[in-house]
PDB file of N, CA, C and O in Angstrom:
ATOM      1  N   UNK A   1      27.923  98.850 125.156  1.00  0.00           N
ATOM      2  CA  UNK A   1      28.442  98.954 123.804  1.00  0.00           C
ATOM      3  C   UNK A   1      27.592  99.963 123.228  1.00  0.00           C
ATOM      4  O   UNK A   1      26.364  99.931 123.139  1.00  0.00           O
ATOM      5  N   UNK A   2      28.608 101.118 122.738  1.00  0.00           N
ATOM      6  CA  UNK A   2      28.088 102.009 121.283  1.00  0.00           C
ATOM      7  C   UNK A   2      26.915 101.789 120.744  1.00  0.00           C
ATOM      8  O   UNK A   2      27.494 100.810 120.275  1.00  0.00           O
ATOM      9  N   UNK A   3      25.326 101.685 120.146  1.00  0.00           N
ATOM     10  CA  UNK A   3      24.307 102.378 119.218  1.00  0.00           C
ATOM     11  C   UNK A   3      25.341 102.265 117.943  1.00  0.00           C
ATOM     12  O   UNK A   3      26.201 103.118 117.723  1.00  0.00           O
ATOM     13  N   UNK A   4      25.155 101.189 117.200  1.00  0.00           N
ATOM     14  CA  UNK A   4      25.327 102.044 115.863  1.00  0.00           C
ATOM     15  C   UNK A   4      24.146 102.754 115.158  1.00  0.00           C
ATOM     16  O   UNK A   4      22.995 102.367 115.359  1.00  0.00           O
ATOM     17  N   UNK A   5      24.372 103.598 114.485  1.00  0.00           N
ATOM     18  CA  UNK A   5      23.704 104.290 113.604  1.00  0.00           C
ATOM     19  C   UNK A   5      22.902 104.106 112.877  1.00  0.00           C
ATOM     20  O   UNK A   5      22.905 102.875 112.867  1.00  0.00           O
ATOM     21  N   UNK A   6      21.967 104.474 112.036  1.00  0.00           N
ATOM     22  CA  UNK A   6      21.318 103.637 110.678  1.00  0.00           C
ATOM     23  C   UNK A   6      22.183 103.569 109.600  1.00  0.00           C
ATOM     24  O   UNK A   6      21.842 102.851 108.660  1.00  0.00           O
ATOM     25  N   UNK A   7      23.585 104.372 109.524  1.00  0.00           N
ATOM     26  CA  UNK A   7      24.462 104.408 107.796  1.00  0.00           C
ATOM     27  C   UNK A   7      25.645 103.749 109.013  1.00  0.00           C
ATOM     28  O   UNK A   7      26.692 103.334 108.517  1.00  0.00           O
ATOM     29  N   UNK A   8      25.566 103.690 109.901  1.00  0.00           N
ATOM     30  CA  UNK A   8      26.699 102.610 110.025  1.00  0.00           C
ATOM     31  C   UNK A   8      26.064 101.017 110.095  1.00  0.00           C
ATOM     32  O   UNK A   8      26.831 100.282 109.473  1.00  0.00           O
ATOM     33  N   UNK A   9      24.934 100.278 110.642  1.00  0.00           N
ATOM     34  CA  UNK A   9      24.567  99.623 110.521  1.00  0.00           C
ATOM     35  C   UNK A   9      24.537  98.750 109.489  1.00  0.00           C
ATOM     36  O   UNK A   9      25.007  97.613 109.515  1.00  0.00           O
ATOM     37  N   UNK A  10      23.658  99.584 108.034  1.00  0.00           N
ATOM     38  CA  UNK A  10      24.302  99.424 106.794  1.00  0.00           C
ATOM     39  C   UNK A  10      25.838  99.385 105.811  1.00  0.00           C
ATOM     40  O   UNK A  10      26.301  98.927 104.767  1.00  0.00           O
ATOM     41  N   UNK A  11      26.125 100.069 106.788  1.00  0.00           N
ATOM     42  CA  UNK A  11      28.007  99.836 105.979  1.00  0.00           C
ATOM     43  C   UNK A  11      27.888  98.805 107.137  1.00  0.00           C
ATOM     44  O   UNK A  11      28.530  99.818 106.860  1.00  0.00           O
ATOM     45  N   UNK A  12      27.792  98.107 107.897  1.00  0.00           N
ATOM     46  CA  UNK A  12      27.981  96.442 108.639  1.00  0.00           C
ATOM     47  C   UNK A  12      27.814  96.031 107.463  1.00  0.00           C
ATOM     48  O   UNK A  12      28.824  95.965 106.763  1.00  0.00           O
ATOM     49  N   UNK A  13      26.374  95.589 106.822  1.00  0.00           N
ATOM     50  CA  UNK A  13      25.579  94.635 106.741  1.00  0.00           C
ATOM     51  C   UNK A  13      26.304  94.497 104.781  1.00  0.00           C
ATOM     52  O   UNK A  13      26.584  93.510 104.101  1.00  0.00           O
ATOM     53  N   UNK A  14      26.375  96.193 104.448  1.00  0.00           N
ATOM     54  CA  UNK A  14      27.196  95.395 103.575  1.00  0.00           C
ATOM     55  C   UNK A  14      28.428  95.471 103.515  1.00  0.00           C
ATOM     56  O   UNK A  14      28.602  95.749 102.329  1.00  0.00           O
ATOM     57  N   UNK A  15      29.445  95.414 103.998  1.00  0.00           N
ATOM     58  CA  UNK A  15      30.466  94.578 104.180  1.00  0.00           C
ATOM     59  C   UNK A  15      30.592  93.908 104.798  1.00  0.00           C
ATOM     60  O   UNK A  15      31.559  94.089 105.539  1.00  0.00           O
ATOM     61  N   UNK A  16      29.674  92.469 105.047  1.00  0.00           N
ATOM     62  CA  UNK A  16      29.056  91.337 105.559  1.00  0.00           C
ATOM     63  C   UNK A  16      28.682  91.154 104.308  1.00  0.00           C
ATOM     64  O   UNK A  16      28.554  89.982 103.954  1.00  0.00           O
ATOM     65  N   UNK A  17      28.462  92.035 103.496  1.00  0.00           N
ATOM     66  CA  UNK A  17      27.386  90.981 101.958  1.00  0.00           C
ATOM     67  C   UNK A  17      29.201  91.314 100.902  1.00  0.00           C
ATOM     68  O   UNK A  17      29.763  90.520 100.148  1.00  0.00           O
ATOM     69  N   UNK A  18      29.598  92.599 101.249  1.00  0.00           N
ATOM     70  CA  UNK A  18      30.802  92.434  99.752  1.00  0.00           C
ATOM     71  C   UNK A  18      31.892  92.779 100.284  1.00  0.00           C
ATOM     72  O   UNK A  18      32.752  92.997  99.430  1.00  0.00           O
ATOM     73  N   UNK A  19      32.289  92.949 101.494  1.00  0.00           N
ATOM     74  CA  UNK A  19      33.897  93.163 101.957  1.00  0.00           C
ATOM     75  C   UNK A  19      35.268  93.170 101.851  1.00  0.00           C
ATOM     76  O   UNK A  19      36.335  92.588 102.047  1.00  0.00           O
ATOM     77  N   UNK A  20      34.068  95.138 101.009  1.00  0.00           N
ATOM     78  CA  UNK A  20      34.332  96.052 100.624  1.00  0.00           C
ATOM     79  C   UNK A  20      34.407  96.498 101.855  1.00  0.00           C
ATOM     80  O   UNK A  20      33.861  95.928 102.799  1.00  0.00           O
ATOM     81  N   UNK A  21      35.146  97.642 101.961  1.00  0.00           N
ATOM     82  CA  UNK A  21      35.217  98.950 102.931  1.00  0.00           C
ATOM     83  C   UNK A  21      33.972  99.812 101.581  1.00  0.00           C
ATOM     84  O   UNK A  21      32.886  99.352 101.230  1.00  0.00           O
ATOM     85  N   UNK A  22      34.383 100.630 101.273  1.00  0.00           N
ATOM     86  CA  UNK A  22      34.504 101.348 100.330  1.00  0.00           C
ATOM     87  C   UNK A  22      33.285 101.187  99.407  1.00  0.00           C
ATOM     88  O   UNK A  22      32.700 102.207  99.042  1.00  0.00           O
ATOM     89  N   UNK A  23      32.791  99.777  98.940  1.00  0.00           N
ATOM     90  CA  UNK A  23      32.019  99.953  98.380  1.00  0.00           C
ATOM     91  C   UNK A  23      30.415  99.504  99.398  1.00  0.00           C
ATOM     92  O   UNK A  23      29.347  99.047  98.990  1.00  0.00           O
ATOM     93  N   UNK A  24      30.600  99.658  99.988  1.00  0.00           N
ATOM     94  CA  UNK A  24      30.021  99.233 101.590  1.00  0.00           C
ATOM     95  C   UNK A  24      29.281 100.672 102.098  1.00  0.00           C
ATOM     96  O   UNK A  24      28.163 100.972 102.517  1.00  0.00           O
ATOM     97  N   UNK A  25      30.138 101.157 101.911  1.00  0.00           N
ATOM     98  CA  UNK A  25      30.371 103.094 102.950  1.00  0.00           C
ATOM     99  C   UNK A  25      29.964 103.648 102.159  1.00  0.00           C
ATOM    100  O   UNK A  25      29.524 104.769 102.415  1.00  0.00           O
ATOM    101  N   UNK A  26      29.880 102.837 100.019  1.00  0.00           N
ATOM    102  CA  UNK A  26      29.223 104.348  99.242  1.00  0.00           C
ATOM    103  C   UNK A  26      27.957 103.064  99.645  1.00  0.00           C
ATOM    104  O   UNK A  26      28.304 102.942 100.820  1.00  0.00           O
ATOM    105  N   UNK A  27      27.081 102.316  99.539  1.00  0.00           N
ATOM    106  CA  UNK A  27      25.997 101.697  99.797  1.00  0.00           C
ATOM    107  C   UNK A  27      25.324 101.836 100.399  1.00  0.00           C
ATOM    108  O   UNK A  27      24.137 101.914 100.082  1.00  0.00           O
ATOM    109  N   UNK A  28      25.920 101.965 101.946  1.00  0.00           N
ATOM    110  CA  UNK A  28      25.208 102.735 103.034  1.00  0.00           C
ATOM    111  C   UNK A  28      24.950 104.465 102.753  1.00  0.00           C
ATOM    112  O   UNK A  28      24.458 105.107 103.681  1.00  0.00           O
ATOM    113  N   UNK A  29      25.276 105.131 101.537  1.00  0.00           N
ATOM    114  CA  UNK A  29      24.782 106.404 101.969  1.00  0.00           C
ATOM    115  C   UNK A  29      26.278 107.395 102.177  1.00  0.00           C
ATOM    116  O   UNK A  29      26.110 108.613 102.238  1.00  0.00           O
ATOM    117  N   UNK A  30      27.994 106.733 102.303  1.00  0.00           N
ATOM    118  CA  UNK A  30      28.476 107.254 102.665  1.00  0.00           C
ATOM    119  C   UNK A  30      28.742 108.082 100.890  1.00  0.00           C
ATOM    120  O   UNK A  30      28.588 107.521  99.806  1.00  0.00           O
ATOM    121  N   UNK A  31      29.089 109.263 101.094  1.00  0.00           N
ATOM    122  CA  UNK A  31      29.764 110.194 100.265  1.00  0.00           C
ATOM    123  C   UNK A  31      31.070 109.439  99.352  1.00  0.00           C
ATOM    124  O   UNK A  31      32.154 109.139  99.852  1.00  0.00           O
ATOM    125  N   UNK A  32      30.677 109.212  97.880  1.00  0.00           N
ATOM    126  CA  UNK A  32      32.024 108.670  97.358  1.00  0.00           C
ATOM    127  C   UNK A  32      33.178 109.049  97.369  1.00  0.00           C
ATOM    128  O   UNK A  32      34.098 108.343  96.955  1.00  0.00           O
ATOM    129  N   UNK A  33      33.415 110.830  98.085  1.00  0.00           N
ATOM    130  CA  UNK A  33      34.856 111.007  97.287  1.00  0.00           C
ATOM    131  C   UNK A  33      35.412 110.241  99.371  1.00  0.00           C
ATOM    132  O   UNK A  33      36.472 109.766  99.778  1.00  0.00           O
ATOM    133  N   UNK A  34      34.147 110.487 100.045  1.00  0.00           N
ATOM    134  CA  UNK A  34      35.252 110.279 101.234  1.00  0.00           C
ATOM    135  C   UNK A  34      34.391 108.302 101.877  1.00  0.00           C
ATOM    136  O   UNK A  34      34.130 107.944 103.026  1.00  0.00           O
ATOM    137  N   UNK A  35      34.196 107.458 100.442  1.00  0.00           N
ATOM    138  CA  UNK A  35      34.066 106.035 100.791  1.00  0.00           C
ATOM    139  C   UNK A  35      35.172 105.598 101.643  1.00  0.00           C
ATOM    140  O   UNK A  35      34.979 105.008 102.706  1.00  0.00           O
ATOM    141  N   UNK A  36      36.073 105.822 101.284  1.00  0.00           N
ATOM    142  CA  UNK A  36      37.514 104.879 101.525  1.00  0.00           C
ATOM    143  C   UNK A  36      38.003 105.311 102.343  1.00  0.00           C
ATOM    144  O   UNK A  36      38.518 104.305 102.831  1.00  0.00           O
ATOM    145  N   UNK A  37      38.363 106.321 103.119  1.00  0.00           N
ATOM    146  CA  UNK A  37      38.117 106.794 104.375  1.00  0.00           C
ATOM    147  C   UNK A  37      37.810 106.828 105.797  1.00  0.00           C
ATOM    148  O   UNK A  37      38.413 106.764 106.868  1.00  0.00           O
ATOM    149  N   UNK A  38      35.795 107.043 105.057  1.00  0.00           N
ATOM    150  CA  UNK A  38      35.181 106.371 106.127  1.00  0.00           C
ATOM    151  C   UNK A  38      34.913 104.703 105.939  1.00  0.00           C
ATOM    152  O   UNK A  38      34.931 104.147 107.037  1.00  0.00           O
ATOM    153  N   UNK A  39      34.697 103.880 104.934  1.00  0.00           N
ATOM    154  CA  UNK A  39      35.588 103.127 105.422  1.00  0.00           C
ATOM    155  C   UNK A  39      36.871 102.086 106.372  1.00  0.00           C
ATOM    156  O   UNK A  39      37.104 101.584 107.471  1.00  0.00           O
ATOM    157  N   UNK A  40      37.321 102.228 105.201  1.00  0.00           N
ATOM    158  CA  UNK A  40      38.564 102.796 107.059  1.00  0.00           C
ATOM    159  C   UNK A  40      38.389 102.806 107.995  1.00  0.00           C
ATOM    160  O   UNK A  40      38.136 101.652 108.342  1.00  0.00           O
ATOM    161  N   UNK A  41      38.338 103.604 108.961  1.00  0.00           N
ATOM    162  CA  UNK A  41      38.003 104.197 109.966  1.00  0.00           C
ATOM    163  C   UNK A  41      36.773 103.617 110.653  1.00  0.00           C
ATOM    164  O   UNK A  41      36.964 103.249 111.813  1.00  0.00           O
ATOM    165  N   UNK A  42      35.266 103.432 110.043  1.00  0.00           N
ATOM    166  CA  UNK A  42      34.375 101.975 110.434  1.00  0.00           C
ATOM    167  C   UNK A  42      35.305 100.802 111.117  1.00  0.00           C
ATOM    168  O   UNK A  42      35.076 100.268 112.202  1.00  0.00           O
ATOM    169  N   UNK A  43      35.886 100.654 110.651  1.00  0.00           N
ATOM    170  CA  UNK A  43      36.296  99.099 110.587  1.00  0.00           C
ATOM    171  C   UNK A  43      38.016  99.701 111.961  1.00  0.00           C
ATOM    172  O   UNK A  43      38.887  98.966 112.426  1.00  0.00           O
ATOM    173  N   UNK A  44      37.940 100.300 112.040  1.00  0.00           N
ATOM    174  CA  UNK A  44      38.451 100.930 113.179  1.00  0.00           C
ATOM    175  C   UNK A  44      38.282 100.804 114.813  1.00  0.00           C
ATOM    176  O   UNK A  44      38.836 100.662 115.903  1.00  0.00           O
ATOM    177  N   UNK A  45      36.457 101.056 113.720  1.00  0.00           N
ATOM    178  CA  UNK A  45      36.237 101.467 115.663  1.00  0.00           C
ATOM    179  C   UNK A  45      35.482 100.233 116.368  1.00  0.00           C
ATOM    180  O   UNK A  45      34.686  99.482 115.804  1.00  0.00           O
ATOM    181  N   UNK A  46      35.968 100.160 117.970  1.00  0.00           N
ATOM    182  CA  UNK A  46      35.459  98.524 118.732  1.00  0.00           C
ATOM    183  C   UNK A  46      34.367  98.413 117.913  1.00  0.00           C
ATOM    184  O   UNK A  46      34.476  97.530 117.062  1.00  0.00           O
ATOM    185  N   UNK A  47      33.235  99.108 117.910  1.00  0.00           N
ATOM    186  CA  UNK A  47      31.604  98.964 118.673  1.00  0.00           C
ATOM    187  C   UNK A  47      31.426  98.482 117.309  1.00  0.00           C
ATOM    188  O   UNK A  47      30.805  97.420 117.363  1.00  0.00           O
ATOM    189  N   UNK A  48      31.776  98.890 115.803  1.00  0.00           N
ATOM    190  CA  UNK A  48      31.645  98.309 115.170  1.00  0.00           C
ATOM    191  C   UNK A  48      32.119  97.232 113.951  1.00  0.00           C
ATOM    192  O   UNK A  48      31.500  96.790 112.983  1.00  0.00           O
ATOM    193  N   UNK A  49      33.717  96.976 114.516  1.00  0.00           N
ATOM    194  CA  UNK A  49      33.988  95.924 114.821  1.00  0.00           C
ATOM    195  C   UNK A  49      33.591  94.344 115.342  1.00  0.00           C
ATOM    196  O   UNK A  49      33.723  93.228 114.839  1.00  0.00           O
ATOM    197  N   UNK A  50      33.126  94.775 116.410  1.00  0.00           N
ATOM    198  CA  UNK A  50      32.112  93.898 117.955  1.00  0.00           C
ATOM    199  C   UNK A  50      30.850  93.158 116.617  1.00  0.00           C
ATOM    200  O   UNK A  50      30.667  91.991 116.271  1.00  0.00           O
ATOM    201  N   UNK A  51      29.884  95.075 115.946  1.00  0.00           N
ATOM    202  CA  UNK A  51      28.898  94.289 115.548  1.00  0.00           C
ATOM    203  C   UNK A  51      29.738  93.507 114.819  1.00  0.00           C
ATOM    204  O   UNK A  51      30.169  92.509 115.396  1.00  0.00           O
ATOM    205  N   UNK A  52      30.136  93.735 113.518  1.00  0.00           N
ATOM    206  CA  UNK A  52      30.948  92.458 111.855  1.00  0.00           C
ATOM    207  C   UNK A  52      30.723  91.203 112.715  1.00  0.00           C
ATOM    208  O   UNK A  52      30.014  90.228 112.470  1.00  0.00           O
ATOM    209  N   UNK A  53      31.301  91.397 113.508  1.00  0.00           N
ATOM    210  CA  UNK A  53      32.307  89.988 114.434  1.00  0.00           C
ATOM    211  C   UNK A  53      31.300  88.712 114.873  1.00  0.00           C
ATOM    212  O   UNK A  53      31.465  87.505 114.697  1.00  0.00           O
ATOM    213  N   UNK A  54      29.911  89.626 115.675  1.00  0.00           N
ATOM    214  CA  UNK A  54      29.138  88.365 116.065  1.00  0.00           C
ATOM    215  C   UNK A  54      28.345  88.680 114.759  1.00  0.00           C
ATOM    216  O   UNK A  54      28.681  89.859 114.868  1.00  0.00           O
ATOM    217  N   UNK A  55      27.741  88.681 113.843  1.00  0.00           N
ATOM    218  CA  UNK A  55      26.916  88.995 112.338  1.00  0.00           C
ATOM    219  C   UNK A  55      28.005  87.692 111.815  1.00  0.00           C
ATOM    220  O   UNK A  55      27.728  86.585 111.356  1.00  0.00           O
ATOM    221  N   UNK A  56      29.194  88.269 112.067  1.00  0.00           N
ATOM    222  CA  UNK A  56      29.524  86.358 111.024  1.00  0.00           C
ATOM    223  C   UNK A  56      29.882  85.676 111.718  1.00  0.00           C
ATOM    224  O   UNK A  56      30.258  84.665 111.124  1.00  0.00           O
ATOM    225  N   UNK A  57      30.108  85.554 113.554  1.00  0.00           N
ATOM    226  CA  UNK A  57      29.738  84.474 114.385  1.00  0.00           C
ATOM    227  C   UNK A  57      28.562  83.352 113.845  1.00  0.00           C
ATOM    228  O   UNK A  57      28.470  82.146 113.613  1.00  0.00           O
ATOM    229  N   UNK A  58      27.577  84.823 113.801  1.00  0.00           N
ATOM    230  CA  UNK A  58      25.691  83.957 114.153  1.00  0.00           C
ATOM    231  C   UNK A  58      26.401  83.232 111.996  1.00  0.00           C
ATOM    232  O   UNK A  58      26.957  82.138 111.899  1.00  0.00           O
ATOM    233  N   UNK A  59      26.225  83.895 111.064  1.00  0.00           N
ATOM    234  CA  UNK A  59      25.782  82.906 109.742  1.00  0.00           C
ATOM    235  C   UNK A  59      27.254  81.908 109.871  1.00  0.00           C
ATOM    236  O   UNK A  59      27.265  81.304 108.798  1.00  0.00           O
ATOM    237  N   UNK A  60      28.422  81.484 110.638  1.00  0.00           N
ATOM    238  CA  UNK A  60      29.315  80.616 110.536  1.00  0.00           C
ATOM    239  C   UNK A  60      28.008  79.124 111.426  1.00  0.00           C
ATOM    240  O   UNK A  60      27.482  78.115 110.958  1.00  0.00           O
ATOM    241  N   UNK A  61      27.978  79.847 112.979  1.00  0.00           N
ATOM    242  CA  UNK A  61      26.711  78.862 113.043  1.00  0.00           C
ATOM    243  C   UNK A  61      25.829  78.050 112.570  1.00  0.00           C
ATOM    244  O   UNK A  61      25.659  76.836 112.679  1.00  0.00           O
ATOM    245  N   UNK A  62      24.952  79.399 111.689  1.00  0.00           N
ATOM    246  CA  UNK A  62      24.156  78.955 111.009  1.00  0.00           C
ATOM    247  C   UNK A  62      24.432  77.612 109.500  1.00  0.00           C
ATOM    248  O   UNK A  62      23.556  76.995 108.893  1.00  0.00           O
ATOM    249  N   UNK A  63      26.155  77.548 109.282  1.00  0.00           N
ATOM    250  CA  UNK A  63      26.580  77.215 108.057  1.00  0.00           C
ATOM    251  C   UNK A  63      26.842  76.119 108.391  1.00  0.00           C
ATOM    252  O   UNK A  63      26.080  75.213 108.051  1.00  0.00           O
ATOM    253  N   UNK A  64      28.027  75.833 109.181  1.00  0.00           N
ATOM    254  CA  UNK A  64      28.659  74.779 109.824  1.00  0.00           C
ATOM    255  C   UNK A  64      28.116  74.262 110.493  1.00  0.00           C
ATOM    256  O   UNK A  64      27.603  74.660 111.539  1.00  0.00           O
ATOM    257  N   UNK A  65      28.110  72.745 109.794  1.00  0.00           N
ATOM    258  CA  UNK A  65      27.662  70.932 110.853  1.00  0.00           C
ATOM    259  C   UNK A  65      28.204  71.173 112.142  1.00  0.00           C
ATOM    260  O   UNK A  65      29.243  71.822 112.022  1.00  0.00           O
ATOM    261  N   UNK A  66      27.866  70.858 113.611  1.00  0.00           N
ATOM    262  CA  UNK A  66      27.950  71.173 114.377  1.00  0.00           C
ATOM    263  C   UNK A  66      28.686  69.829 114.922  1.00  0.00           C
ATOM    264  O   UNK A  66      27.779  69.182 114.398  1.00  0.00           O
ATOM    265  N   UNK A  67      29.653  68.643 115.600  1.00  0.00           N
ATOM    266  CA  UNK A  67      29.774  67.250 116.017  1.00  0.00           C
ATOM    267  C   UNK A  67      29.674  66.657 116.099  1.00  0.00           C
ATOM    268  O   UNK A  67      30.235  65.576 115.919  1.00  0.00           O
ATOM    269  N   UNK A  68      28.069  67.374 116.763  1.00  0.00           N
ATOM    270  CA  UNK A  68      27.487  66.360 117.184  1.00  0.00           C
ATOM    271  C   UNK A  68      26.557  66.036 115.659  1.00  0.00           C
ATOM    272  O   UNK A  68      26.051  64.973 116.019  1.00  0.00           O
ATOM    273  N   UNK A  69      26.208  66.178 114.734  1.00  0.00           N
ATOM    274  CA  UNK A  69      24.789  67.308 113.795  1.00  0.00           C
ATOM    275  C   UNK A  69      25.430  65.681 112.569  1.00  0.00           C
ATOM    276  O   UNK A  69      24.777  64.831 111.964  1.00  0.00           O
ATOM    277  N   UNK A  70      27.377  65.993 112.729  1.00  0.00           N
ATOM    278  CA  UNK A  70      27.676  64.957 112.094  1.00  0.00           C
ATOM    279  C   UNK A  70      27.756  63.692 112.763  1.00  0.00           C
ATOM    280  O   UNK A  70      28.080  62.590 112.320  1.00  0.00           O
ATOM    281  N   UNK A  71      27.567  63.881 113.372  1.00  0.00           N
ATOM    282  CA  UNK A  71      27.623  62.128 114.585  1.00  0.00           C
ATOM    283  C   UNK A  71      26.554  61.427 114.102  1.00  0.00           C
ATOM    284  O   UNK A  71      26.753  60.258 113.774  1.00  0.00           O
ATOM    285  N   UNK A  72      25.572  61.848 114.002  1.00  0.00           N
ATOM    286  CA  UNK A  72      24.047  61.907 114.360  1.00  0.00           C
ATOM    287  C   UNK A  72      23.878  61.144 112.743  1.00  0.00           C
ATOM    288  O   UNK A  72      23.198  60.148 112.493  1.00  0.00           O
ATOM    289  N   UNK A  73      24.811  62.039 111.665  1.00  0.00           N
ATOM    290  CA  UNK A  73      23.780  61.987 110.282  1.00  0.00           C
ATOM    291  C   UNK A  73      25.203  60.511 110.005  1.00  0.00           C
ATOM    292  O   UNK A  73      25.187  59.477 109.338  1.00  0.00           O
ATOM    293  N   UNK A  74      25.932  60.956 110.630  1.00  0.00           N
ATOM    294  CA  UNK A  74      26.651  59.017 110.093  1.00  0.00           C
ATOM    295  C   UNK A  74      26.313  57.301 110.533  1.00  0.00           C
ATOM    296  O   UNK A  74      26.400  56.143 110.126  1.00  0.00           O
ATOM    297  N   UNK A  75      25.824  58.244 111.798  1.00  0.00           N
ATOM    298  CA  UNK A  75      25.101  57.079 112.450  1.00  0.00           C
ATOM    299  C   UNK A  75      23.886  56.695 111.466  1.00  0.00           C
ATOM    300  O   UNK A  75      23.722  55.520 111.136  1.00  0.00           O
ATOM    301  N   UNK A  76      23.019  57.746 110.995  1.00  0.00           N
ATOM    302  CA  UNK A  76      22.024  57.070 110.462  1.00  0.00           C
ATOM    303  C   UNK A  76      22.207  56.615 108.688  1.00  0.00           C
ATOM    304  O   UNK A  76      21.300  55.903 108.257  1.00  0.00           O
ATOM    305  N   UNK A  77      23.474  57.055 107.566  1.00  0.00           N
ATOM    306  CA  UNK A  77      24.262  56.547 107.130  1.00  0.00           C
ATOM    307  C   UNK A  77      24.488  56.049 107.418  1.00  0.00           C
ATOM    308  O   UNK A  77      24.201  55.244 106.533  1.00  0.00           O
ATOM    309  N   UNK A  78      25.313  54.999 108.745  1.00  0.00           N
ATOM    310  CA  UNK A  78      25.822  53.775 108.728  1.00  0.00           C
ATOM    311  C   UNK A  78      24.661  52.260 108.735  1.00  0.00           C
ATOM    312  O   UNK A  78      24.785  51.112 108.308  1.00  0.00           O
ATOM    313  N   UNK A  79      23.629  52.957 109.409  1.00  0.00           N
ATOM    314  CA  UNK A  79      21.987  52.419 109.258  1.00  0.00           C
ATOM    315  C   UNK A  79      21.669  51.801 108.745  1.00  0.00           C
ATOM    316  O   UNK A  79      21.332  50.620 108.826  1.00  0.00           O
ATOM    317  N   UNK A  80      21.748  53.007 107.631  1.00  0.00           N
ATOM    318  CA  UNK A  80      21.026  52.252 106.286  1.00  0.00           C
ATOM    319  C   UNK A  80      19.570  53.249 106.522  1.00  0.00           C
ATOM    320  O   UNK A  80      18.507  52.917 105.998  1.00  0.00           O
ATOM    321  N   UNK A  81      19.692  54.418 107.322  1.00  0.00           N
ATOM    322  CA  UNK A  81      18.045  54.812 107.440  1.00  0.00           C
ATOM    323  C   UNK A  81      18.073  56.317 107.238  1.00  0.00           C
ATOM    324  O   UNK A  81      17.018  56.815 107.632  1.00  0.00           O
ATOM    325  N   UNK A  82      18.845  57.115 106.803  1.00  0.00           N
ATOM    326  CA  UNK A  82      19.139  57.822 105.476  1.00  0.00           C
ATOM    327  C   UNK A  82      18.872  57.823 104.055  1.00  0.00           C
ATOM    328  O   UNK A  82      19.610  57.125 103.360  1.00  0.00           O
ATOM    329  N   UNK A  83      17.830  58.568 103.428  1.00  0.00           N
ATOM    330  CA  UNK A  83      17.780  58.317 101.792  1.00  0.00           C
ATOM    331  C   UNK A  83      18.965  58.809 101.162  1.00  0.00           C
ATOM    332  O   UNK A  83      19.536  59.848 101.491  1.00  0.00           O
ATOM    333  N   UNK A  84      19.325  58.017 100.229  1.00  0.00           N
ATOM    334  CA  UNK A  84      20.099  58.865  99.063  1.00  0.00           C
ATOM    335  C   UNK A  84      19.426  60.269  99.072  1.00  0.00           C
ATOM    336  O   UNK A  84      18.225  60.446  99.271  1.00  0.00           O
ATOM    337  N   UNK A  85      20.413  61.319  98.814  1.00  0.00           N
ATOM    338  CA  UNK A  85      19.630  62.408  98.334  1.00  0.00           C
ATOM    339  C   UNK A  85      19.276  62.501  96.192  1.00  0.00           C
ATOM    340  O   UNK A  85      18.325  62.993  95.584  1.00  0.00           O
ATOM    341  N   UNK A  86      19.987  62.098  95.902  1.00  0.00           N
ATOM    342  CA  UNK A  86      19.789  62.762  94.874  1.00  0.00           C
ATOM    343  C   UNK A  86      18.397  60.688  94.179  1.00  0.00           C
ATOM    344  O   UNK A  86      18.135  60.406  93.010  1.00  0.00           O
ATOM    345  N   UNK A  87      17.990  59.941  95.326  1.00  0.00           N
ATOM    346  CA  UNK A  87      17.428  59.566  94.490  1.00  0.00           C
ATOM    347  C   UNK A  87      17.865  57.703  94.338  1.00  0.00           C
ATOM    348  O   UNK A  87      17.187  56.679  94.428  1.00  0.00           O
ATOM    349  N   UNK A  88      19.025  57.920  94.127  1.00  0.00           N
ATOM    350  CA  UNK A  88      20.056  56.116  94.361  1.00  0.00           C
ATOM    351  C   UNK A  88      19.770  54.666  94.799  1.00  0.00           C
ATOM    352  O   UNK A  88      20.024  53.530  94.399  1.00  0.00           O
ATOM    353  N   UNK A  89      19.288  55.105  95.553  1.00  0.00           N
ATOM    354  CA  UNK A  89      18.681  53.829  96.598  1.00  0.00           C
ATOM    355  C   UNK A  89      17.561  53.714  97.119  1.00  0.00           C
ATOM    356  O   UNK A  89      17.309  52.742  97.831  1.00  0.00           O
TER     357      UNK A  89
END
């Protein structure tokens, strides 16, 4: 896999944050005049796309509960072992 340059990594991180390739390119340090083209080109490079996809998957894995985690929580609720988060019980 090709190693990302500092600017490319910054572009990826800003793209994940904003979802806007042009803005990500500018914030990563590319020229405003060429940001739209650079942003678009960066998104077509397989190693950049792979880095972005891997980061998004990692973020998604942390945010979305797994099936086993949901079942454990629901089991605790059904058994009255889980306290109400709002202090109503």
